[in-house]
C-alpha positions, 0 to 999 in steps of 0.5 A, a space after each residue: 614303443 614294446 613289440 606290441 603282439 597276441 599270443 594263444 594260451 595253452 586254454 586257445 584263446 587270446 592274451 594281449 600283453 605290451 611286451 612279447 617278451 614278457 608274453 612268451 616268458 608268461 606263455 612257458 611260466 605257466 607250462 612248467 608250472 602245468 608239467 607241460 614241460 619237465 625236469 630235464 625237458 629242452 626248452 628249444 628257442 628255435 622250436 619253441 619260437 616257431 611253434 609261437 610264430 614270433 621271432 627268436 629276440 623275444 624268445 631268448 630273452 624269456 628264456 633269459 628271465 625263465 632263467 632267472 627266476 630258476 624256472 630254467 638253466 643255461 647248459 653251456 653249449 647246449 643250450 636251457 631246461 628244466 632244471 632237474 634236481 637231486 634230493 640232496 640239492 632239495 635238502 641242500 637247498 630247504 635247509 639253507 632256505 629256512 638258515 637264511 631267511 629267517 635270519 633275514 625276519 629278524 634283521 628285517 624286523 629291526 631294519 625294515 623301512 614304512 615304504 619295505 615294509 607298506 611293499 610287502 604287505 601289498 603283496 600278500 593282499 594281491 595274493 588273496 583273490 589268486 586262489 584257481 589253477 589259472 593264478 598258479 603262475 601269476 602267484 608263484 611269481 608273487 611268492 618269490 617277490 615276498 621272499 625276495 623283498 623281506 630278504 633285501 629287506 634284511 639290509 644286508 645285499 649280500 644275505 639277500 643276495 645269498 639267499 636269490 642264488 639259494 632260492 634258485 635252486 629251491 624248486 618250489 615251481 615242483 611244489 606248484 606243479 603238484 597243486 596243478 595236478 591236484 587241486 583238491 589241495 590248491 583251496 587248503 595249501 594257498 590259505 596257509 600260505 597267505 595266513 603265514 605271509 601276512 602273521 609275518 609281516 603282523 610281526 614286521 610291523 611290531 618291530 619285533 624281531 623274535 616273532 619274525 624270525 619264529 613265524 618265518 621258521 615256522 613258514 620254511 618249516 611247513 614247506 618241508 611238509 610239501 617237500 616229502 608228500 609231493 615230491 618224496 623227499 624223505 622225511 627222516 633225512 630232511 629232518 636232521 637236515 632241519 634240527 641240526 639247523 634249527 637249533 643253531 638258530 633257537 640258540 643265536 637269534 
């Protein structure tokens, strides 16, 4: 039987879930998106266990989950911390996402099954009503799942694995954290994200590889604006790297 518990959340109320591991993961996930853990902060297993009044086992499992979704990194012999990404790492991850995801969408329009298409559409519709600060953790998880599923739908397991590695280095959590601190940006940003995801699904449903690739390229391109505006990434450097990639993609896809 899964362990059942009740933990206090950061708003002082209680949340009940079947899995204690998932409960701890969700709470830590929310804290990172809310900026309560900052880049470079250590996530101490013993400290979290004591703070939450739970054993170290579910905390360790929750930390493993955070690492697996790119919200934390494990440093040998030191522990787990929130990643500190350099500007060069962020730009590299962005350009690789631009490349791999555009190719994945092109292939998915050819190879996607009806069941896979239905799942993508369902994920997008689940995000439609998630528009508040309290929804940010769930929204980030669904957004990540959408993009991982899109890569998997390409029909190329190796491409899917490469994409997952790259996505773990892309600081989407820091973009969500910025919006968490600037709620006036939420409505516009999340509406655009929903519309762009839906446009990708529609292109896939139409079995149109060029349109699927174009819609995906546009969607990832719009993330560049957020990297510049929210994380102060150099617009000139980003534009130069993006130009190199998009020229290649538009010629060969």
